[in-house]
N, C-alpha and C positions, 0 to 999 in steps of 0.2 A: 431906904425903901422897905426893909423888912420890919420896920416899926409899925407898919399897918396891921400886922398880926397881934400887936399889943393893945388893940382897941378893947375897951372893957365890954362893950356890947357887940358881940359878934353879928347880931342881926343887922347892924348898920353897914356891915360889909356887903350885904345882899342888895343894897340900894343901887349899886351900879348895874346889876343884872336886871333889876326892876326898871331902871331908867332905859336900858337898851330895849327891853320888851315893850315899854310904852312907846318909844320912838318908832319901833318896827310896826306896831299895831296902828299908830296914827298915820304913818305913810301908807300902809296897806289899806286902811279904812278910807282915806281920802281918794286913793286911786280906784278903789272898787265902788264906793258909795257916792262919791262926789263931795266937794268941800262943805257945802251947807249941811247936808244930812250927817256927815261924819263929825262936824263940829258940834252939832246938837247932841249927838250920842256921847261924844267925849265929855262935854260939859255935864251931862246927866250922870255919867259914870263917876266923874270927879266929885260931884255933890253927894252922891250916894256913899261912896267910899269914905269921904272925909267925915260925913255924919256918923257912919258906923264906927270909925276910929274914935270919935268923941264919945259915942254912946257906950262903947265897951272899954274906953280908957286905954287904948293900945298905944304903944310907943311912949309911955310915960305921960300921956296927956291926962288932964283932969276929966273924970267921968261926968257926963251930963245925963239928964233924964230924957227918955224918949218922949217926943211930942207929936201928937197926931196931926197937928196943923202942918208940920214939915213933911209928913208922909203924904198928906193931901196935896201939898205943893209939888212933890215928885210925881204923883199921879197926874196932876195937871200938865206937867212937862211931858210926860209920856204920851198923854192924849194929844198934846200939841204936835209932837213929832209924828204921831199917826195921821193927824189931819194934814200935815205938811207933805207926807209921803203920798197921800191919795190925790193931791192936787197937781 
């Protein structure tokens, strides 16, 4: 059990806390916003965070260059969520 502290990258130990936070926010978001709206926001957040991880090369991933077309795609998703909320 104590071998968990022998992990070479201590940042990886933080993943449990991040997972608990994500689980809490998903449950809270669905109860407050409704399942459809919460799911759209969760997917949008996952796309944005994963793209930023790749652009900055975090967690040992290979860096990729920023592409405006992907930014436009995120903007379209945001506008779609806004249209969904008004109807």
